[in-house]
N, CA, C, O and the ligand as a Tripos MOL2 file, in Angstrom:
@<TRIPOS>MOLECULE
protein
  161   159    41     0     0
PROTEIN
NO_CHARGES

@<TRIPOS>ATOM
      1 N         -34.4650  -87.0790  -31.3260 N.3       1 MET1
      2 CA        -35.2730  -85.6530  -31.7000 C.3       1 MET1
      3 C         -34.3550  -84.4560  -31.7820 C.2       1 MET1
      4 O         -33.2500  -84.4500  -31.2390 O.2       1 MET1
      5 N         -34.7770  -83.5790  -32.3830 N.am      2 TYR2
      6 CA        -34.0090  -82.3640  -32.4520 C.3       2 TYR2
      7 C         -34.6810  -81.2180  -31.7250 C.2       2 TYR2
      8 O         -35.8740  -81.1800  -31.4230 O.2       2 TYR2
      9 N         -33.7980  -80.3180  -31.4880 N.am      3 ASP3
     10 CA        -34.3080  -79.0800  -30.6270 C.3       3 ASP3
     11 C         -33.9770  -77.9160  -31.2020 C.2       3 ASP3
     12 O         -32.8950  -77.7290  -31.7590 O.2       3 ASP3
     13 N         -35.0760  -76.8900  -31.0800 N.am      4 LEU4
     14 CA        -34.5840  -75.5820  -31.9580 C.3       4 LEU4
     15 C         -32.9920  -75.0580  -31.4340 C.2       4 LEU4
     16 O         -32.5240  -75.0800  -30.2960 O.2       4 LEU4
     17 N         -32.5120  -74.6920  -32.4340 N.am      5 HIS5
     18 CA        -31.1240  -74.0970  -32.1840 C.3       5 HIS5
     19 C         -29.9710  -75.2790  -32.3160 C.2       5 HIS5
     20 O         -28.7660  -75.0280  -32.3610 O.2       5 HIS5
     21 N         -30.5400  -76.6100  -32.3720 N.am      6 ASP6
     22 CA        -29.5050  -77.3620  -32.3180 C.3       6 ASP6
     23 C         -28.7700  -77.1640  -33.8280 C.2       6 ASP6
     24 O         -29.2380  -76.5580  -34.7920 O.2       6 ASP6
     25 N         -27.4300  -77.8850  -33.7290 N.am      7 ILE7
     26 CA        -26.6770  -77.9580  -34.8960 C.3       7 ILE7
     27 C         -26.6520  -79.2970  -35.4300 C.2       7 ILE7
     28 O         -26.2340  -80.2160  -34.7270 O.2       7 ILE7
     29 N         -27.0650  -79.4980  -36.6270 N.am      8 VAL8
     30 CA        -27.3200  -80.6210  -37.2550 C.3       8 VAL8
     31 C         -26.6410  -80.9120  -38.7220 C.2       8 VAL8
     32 O         -26.4150  -79.9500  -39.4560 O.2       8 VAL8
     33 N         -26.3110  -82.2710  -39.1540 N.am      9 GLU9
     34 CA        -25.6980  -82.6010  -40.2310 C.3       9 GLU9
     35 C         -26.9210  -83.3420  -40.9810 C.2       9 GLU9
     36 O         -27.8620  -84.0040  -40.5430 O.2       9 GLU9
     37 N         -26.4800  -82.9180  -42.4620 N.am     10 MET10
     38 CA        -27.5780  -83.4610  -43.2150 C.3      10 MET10
     39 C         -26.5200  -84.4720  -43.9470 C.2      10 MET10
     40 O         -25.2950  -84.5050  -43.8410 O.2      10 MET10
     41 N         -27.3340  -85.2240  -44.6660 N.am     11 LYS11
     42 CA        -26.5900  -86.5440  -45.5340 C.3      11 LYS11
     43 C         -25.9590  -85.6250  -46.6650 C.2      11 LYS11
     44 O         -24.7700  -85.9130  -46.8030 O.2      11 LYS11
     45 N         -26.2970  -84.7960  -47.3630 N.am     12 LYS12
     46 CA        -25.4950  -84.0250  -48.3060 C.3      12 LYS12
     47 C         -25.3270  -82.6260  -47.7950 C.2      12 LYS12
     48 O         -26.2440  -81.9700  -47.3000 O.2      12 LYS12
     49 N         -24.0970  -82.2150  -47.9490 N.am     13 PRO13
     50 CA        -23.7060  -80.9470  -47.5680 C.3      13 PRO13
     51 C         -24.2610  -79.7970  -48.4970 C.2      13 PRO13
     52 O         -24.4580  -79.9940  -49.6960 O.2      13 PRO13
     53 N         -24.4750  -78.7200  -47.9490 N.am     14 HIS14
     54 CA        -24.9760  -77.4280  -48.6830 C.3      14 HIS14
     55 C         -24.0970  -77.2260  -49.9630 C.2      14 HIS14
     56 O         -23.0010  -77.7720  -50.0940 O.2      14 HIS14
     57 N         -24.6630  -76.3990  -50.8980 N.am     15 ALA15
     58 CA        -23.5970  -76.0810  -52.1700 C.3      15 ALA15
     59 C         -22.4900  -75.5420  -51.8220 C.2      15 ALA15
     60 O         -21.4360  -75.8380  -52.3860 O.2      15 ALA15
     61 N         -22.5660  -74.6250  -50.7900 N.am     16 CYS16
     62 CA        -21.3810  -73.9170  -50.2320 C.3      16 CYS16
     63 C         -20.2420  -74.7340  -49.7830 C.2      16 CYS16
     64 O         -19.1020  -74.2730  -49.8370 O.2      16 CYS16
     65 N         -20.4780  -75.9060  -49.3490 N.am     17 GLY17
     66 CA        -19.4730  -77.0590  -48.8880 C.3      17 GLY17
     67 C         -19.5690  -77.3030  -47.4510 C.2      17 GLY17
     68 O         -18.9000  -78.1640  -46.8790 O.2      17 GLY17
     69 N         -20.5470  -76.4080  -46.7840 N.am     18 ALA18
     70 CA        -20.6060  -76.7070  -45.1880 C.3      18 ALA18
     71 C         -21.5330  -77.6110  -44.8690 C.2      18 ALA18
     72 O         -22.5970  -77.4750  -45.4730 O.2      18 ALA18
     73 N         -21.4550  -78.5850  -44.0260 N.am     19 ASN19
     74 CA        -22.4510  -79.6710  -43.5610 C.3      19 ASN19
     75 C         -22.7880  -79.4210  -42.0950 C.2      19 ASN19
     76 O         -22.7920  -80.3460  -41.2830 O.2      19 ASN19
     77 N         -23.0510  -78.2480  -41.7890 N.am     20 SER20
     78 CA        -23.6900  -77.8850  -40.5680 C.3      20 SER20
     79 C         -24.7850  -77.0350  -40.5260 C.2      20 SER20
     80 O         -24.6850  -75.9940  -41.1760 O.2      20 SER20
     81 N         -26.0020  -77.2810  -39.7920 N.am     21 TRP21
     82 CA        -27.0920  -76.4690  -40.1580 C.3      21 TRP21
     83 C         -27.7680  -76.3000  -38.8440 C.2      21 TRP21
     84 O         -27.7380  -77.2320  -38.0410 O.2      21 TRP21
     85 N         -28.3830  -75.1730  -38.5570 N.am     22 GLU22
     86 CA        -28.8350  -74.8340  -37.4260 C.3      22 GLU22
     87 C         -30.6470  -74.7190  -37.8090 C.2      22 GLU22
     88 O         -31.2680  -74.1680  -38.7180 O.2      22 GLU22
     89 N         -31.0630  -75.5520  -36.5920 N.am     23 ILE23
     90 CA        -32.6070  -75.5200  -36.7860 C.3      23 ILE23
     91 C         -33.1410  -74.3490  -36.2250 C.2      23 ILE23
     92 O         -33.0660  -74.0430  -35.0350 O.2      23 ILE23
     93 N         -33.7750  -73.5930  -37.2690 N.am     24 ILE24
     94 CA        -34.5670  -72.3020  -36.8800 C.3      24 ILE24
     95 C         -35.8480  -72.3360  -36.7310 C.2      24 ILE24
     96 O         -36.4910  -71.3570  -36.3520 O.2      24 ILE24
     97 N         -36.4470  -73.6610  -37.0630 N.am     25 ARG25
     98 CA        -37.9800  -73.8430  -36.9010 C.3      25 ARG25
     99 C         -38.2410  -75.0020  -36.6360 C.2      25 ARG25
    100 O         -37.6670  -75.8480  -37.3210 O.2      25 ARG25
    101 N         -39.1570  -75.4510  -35.5960 N.am     26 MET26
    102 CA        -39.7600  -76.7860  -35.5680 C.3      26 MET26
    103 C         -41.2060  -76.7510  -35.9420 C.2      26 MET26
    104 O         -41.8060  -75.7200  -36.2460 O.2      26 MET26
    105 N         -41.7030  -77.9000  -35.9000 N.am     27 GLY27
    106 CA        -43.2830  -77.9080  -36.1710 C.3      27 GLY27
    107 C         -43.3790  -78.9610  -37.3400 C.2      27 GLY27
    108 O         -42.4850  -79.7970  -37.4750 O.2      27 GLY27
    109 N         -44.3870  -78.9200  -38.1200 N.am     28 ALA28
    110 CA        -44.8020  -79.5540  -39.1480 C.3      28 ALA28
    111 C         -43.8030  -79.8540  -40.1870 C.2      28 ALA28
    112 O         -43.6110  -80.9730  -40.6640 O.2      28 ALA28
    113 N         -43.2020  -78.8090  -40.4910 N.am     29 ASP29
    114 CA        -41.7190  -78.9430  -41.0850 C.3      29 ASP29
    115 C         -40.8880  -78.0150  -40.3800 C.2      29 ASP29
    116 O         -41.2180  -77.0180  -39.7380 O.2      29 ASP29
    117 N         -39.6860  -78.5320  -40.6140 N.am     30 ILE30
    118 CA        -38.4530  -78.1540  -39.9220 C.3      30 ILE30
    119 C         -37.7190  -77.2640  -40.7510 C.2      30 ILE30
    120 O         -37.6050  -77.5820  -41.9350 O.2      30 ILE30
    121 N         -37.2400  -76.2880  -40.3830 N.am     31 LYS31
    122 CA        -36.4810  -75.1930  -41.4190 C.3      31 LYS31
    123 C         -35.0060  -75.1940  -40.5340 C.2      31 LYS31
    124 O         -34.8670  -75.1670  -39.3110 O.2      31 LYS31
    125 N         -34.0700  -75.2310  -41.4930 N.am     32 VAL32
    126 CA        -32.6680  -75.1720  -41.0550 C.3      32 VAL32
    127 C         -31.9190  -74.1540  -41.6520 C.2      32 VAL32
    128 O         -32.1950  -73.8990  -42.8240 O.2      32 VAL32
    129 N         -31.0030  -73.4960  -41.0860 N.am     33 LYS33
    130 CA        -29.7790  -72.3920  -41.7200 C.3      33 LYS33
    131 C         -28.6660  -73.1340  -42.0190 C.2      33 LYS33
    132 O         -28.2620  -74.0210  -41.2670 O.2      33 LYS33
    133 N         -28.1220  -72.8390  -43.0780 N.am     34 CYS34
    134 CA        -26.7920  -73.3020  -43.1200 C.3      34 CYS34
    135 C         -25.8420  -72.3950  -42.5290 C.2      34 CYS34
    136 O         -25.8720  -71.1650  -42.5830 O.2      34 CYS34
    137 N         -24.8470  -73.2610  -41.8580 N.am     35 GLN35
    138 CA        -23.8290  -72.5470  -40.7200 C.3      35 GLN35
    139 C         -22.8340  -72.0230  -41.8150 C.2      35 GLN35
    140 O         -22.1410  -71.0530  -41.5080 O.2      35 GLN35
    141 N         -22.7240  -72.4690  -42.8270 N.am     36 GLY36
    142 CA        -21.3850  -71.9940  -43.6500 C.3      36 GLY36
    143 C         -21.7260  -70.6190  -44.3450 C.2      36 GLY36
    144 O         -20.8940  -69.7150  -44.2870 O.2      36 GLY36
    145 N         -22.7990  -70.4540  -44.9310 N.am     37 CYS37
    146 CA        -23.2220  -69.1390  -45.5450 C.3      37 CYS37
    147 C         -24.6000  -68.6450  -45.1430 C.2      37 CYS37
    148 O         -25.0720  -67.6510  -45.6970 O.2      37 CYS37
    149 N         -25.2270  -69.2690  -44.2480 N.am     38 GLY38
    150 CA        -26.2040  -68.2970  -43.6630 C.3      38 GLY38
    151 C         -27.6390  -68.5160  -44.3150 C.2      38 GLY38
    152 O         -28.6790  -68.0640  -43.8370 O.2      38 GLY38
    153 N         -27.5360  -69.3500  -45.5910 N.am     39 THR39
    154 CA        -28.7110  -69.6700  -46.0360 C.3      39 THR39
    155 C         -29.8290  -70.4420  -45.6260 C.2      39 THR39
    156 O         -29.5220  -71.6190  -45.4390 O.2      39 THR39
    157 N         -30.9760  -70.1850  -45.4320 N.am     40 SER40
    158 CA        -32.0680  -71.1610  -44.7570 C.3      40 SER40
    159 C         -32.7100  -71.9050  -45.8680 C.2      40 SER40
    160 O         -33.5940  -72.7290  -45.6300 O.2      40 SER40
    161 ZN        -24.3360  -72.8760  -47.1880 Zn       41 ZN41
@<TRIPOS>BOND
     1     1     2 1
     2     2     3 1
     3     3     4 2
     4     3     5 am
     5     5     6 1
     6     6     7 1
     7     7     8 2
     8     7     9 am
     9     9    10 1
    10    10    11 1
    11    11    12 2
    12    11    13 am
    13    13    14 1
    14    14    15 1
    15    15    16 2
    16    15    17 am
    17    17    18 1
    18    18    19 1
    19    19    20 2
    20    19    21 am
    21    21    22 1
    22    22    23 1
    23    23    24 2
    24    23    25 am
    25    25    26 1
    26    26    27 1
    27    27    28 2
    28    27    29 am
    29    29    30 1
    30    30    31 1
    31    31    32 2
    32    31    33 am
    33    33    34 1
    34    34    35 1
    35    35    36 2
    36    35    37 am
    37    37    38 1
    38    38    39 1
    39    39    40 2
    40    39    41 am
    41    41    42 1
    42    42    43 1
    43    43    44 2
    44    43    45 am
    45    45    46 1
    46    46    47 1
    47    47    48 2
    48    47    49 am
    49    49    50 1
    50    50    51 1
    51    51    52 2
    52    51    53 am
    53    53    54 1
    54    54    55 1
    55    55    56 2
    56    55    57 am
    57    57    58 1
    58    58    59 1
    59    59    60 2
    60    59    61 am
    61    61    62 1
    62    62    63 1
    63    63    64 2
    64    63    65 am
    65    65    66 1
    66    66    67 1
    67    67    68 2
    68    67    69 am
    69    69    70 1
    70    70    71 1
    71    71    72 2
    72    71    73 am
    73    73    74 1
    74    74    75 1
    75    75    76 2
    76    75    77 am
    77    77    78 1
    78    78    79 1
    79    79    80 2
    80    79    81 am
    81    81    82 1
    82    82    83 1
    83    83    84 2
    84    83    85 am
    85    85    86 1
    86    86    87 1
    87    87    88 2
    88    87    89 am
    89    89    90 1
    90    90    91 1
    91    91    92 2
    92    91    93 am
    93    93    94 1
    94    94    95 1
    95    95    96 2
    96    95    97 am
    97    97    98 1
    98    98    99 1
    99    99   100 2
   100    99   101 am
   101   101   102 1
   102   102   103 1
   103   103   104 2
   104   103   105 am
   105   105   106 1
   106   106   107 1
   107   107   108 2
   108   107   109 am
   109   109   110 1
   110   110   111 1
   111   111   112 2
   112   111   113 am
   113   113   114 1
   114   114   115 1
   115   115   116 2
   116   115   117 am
   117   117   118 1
   118   118   119 1
   119   119   120 2
   120   119   121 am
   121   121   122 1
   122   122   123 1
   123   123   124 2
   124   123   125 am
   125   125   126 1
   126   126   127 1
   127   127   128 2
   128   127   129 am
   129   129   130 1
   130   130   131 1
   131   131   132 2
   132   131   133 am
   133   133   134 1
   134   134   135 1
   135   135   136 2
   136   135   137 am
   137   137   138 1
   138   138   139 1
   139   139   140 2
   140   139   141 am
   141   141   142 1
   142   142   143 1
   143   143   144 2
   144   143   145 am
   145   145   146 1
   146   146   147 1
   147   147   148 2
   148   147   149 am
   149   149   150 1
   150   150   151 1
   151   151   152 2
   152   151   153 am
   153   153   154 1
   154   154   155 1
   155   155   156 2
   156   155   157 am
   157   157   158 1
   158   158   159 1
   159   159   160 2
@<TRIPOS>SUBSTRUCTURE
     1 MET1         2 RESIDUE 1 A MET
     2 TYR2         6 RESIDUE 1 A TYR
     3 ASP3        10 RESIDUE 1 A ASP
     4 LEU4        14 RESIDUE 1 A LEU
     5 HIS5        18 RESIDUE 1 A HIS
     6 ASP6        22 RESIDUE 1 A ASP
     7 ILE7        26 RESIDUE 1 A ILE
     8 VAL8        30 RESIDUE 1 A VAL
     9 GLU9        34 RESIDUE 1 A GLU
    10 MET10       38 RESIDUE 1 A MET
    11 LYS11       42 RESIDUE 1 A LYS
    12 LYS12       46 RESIDUE 1 A LYS
    13 PRO13       50 RESIDUE 1 A PRO
    14 HIS14       54 RESIDUE 1 A HIS
    15 ALA15       58 RESIDUE 1 A ALA
    16 CYS16       62 RESIDUE 1 A CYS
    17 GLY17       66 RESIDUE 1 A GLY
    18 ALA18       70 RESIDUE 1 A ALA
    19 ASN19       74 RESIDUE 1 A ASN
    20 SER20       78 RESIDUE 1 A SER
    21 TRP21       82 RESIDUE 1 A TRP
    22 GLU22       86 RESIDUE 1 A GLU
    23 ILE23       90 RESIDUE 1 A ILE
    24 ILE24       94 RESIDUE 1 A ILE
    25 ARG25       98 RESIDUE 1 A ARG
    26 MET26      102 RESIDUE 1 A MET
    27 GLY27      106 RESIDUE 1 A GLY
    28 ALA28      110 RESIDUE 1 A ALA
    29 ASP29      114 RESIDUE 1 A ASP
    30 ILE30      118 RESIDUE 1 A ILE
    31 LYS31      122 RESIDUE 1 A LYS
    32 VAL32      126 RESIDUE 1 A VAL
    33 LYS33      130 RESIDUE 1 A LYS
    34 CYS34      134 RESIDUE 1 A CYS
    35 GLN35      138 RESIDUE 1 A GLN
    36 GLY36      142 RESIDUE 1 A GLY
    37 CYS37      146 RESIDUE 1 A CYS
    38 GLY38      150 RESIDUE 1 A GLY
    39 THR39      154 RESIDUE 1 A THR
    40 SER40      158 RESIDUE 1 A SER
    41 ZN41       161 GROUP 0 **** ****
């Protein structure tokens, strides 16, 4: 399981080339923020 503010990797990297994401919201759907460019 993931926790809020964990850094996770996705199967596909973001368009900016980074592949680490911070979990910024938990719940029914999880939201993540790209650590490369800051896009959520
Ligand atoms: Zn990005």
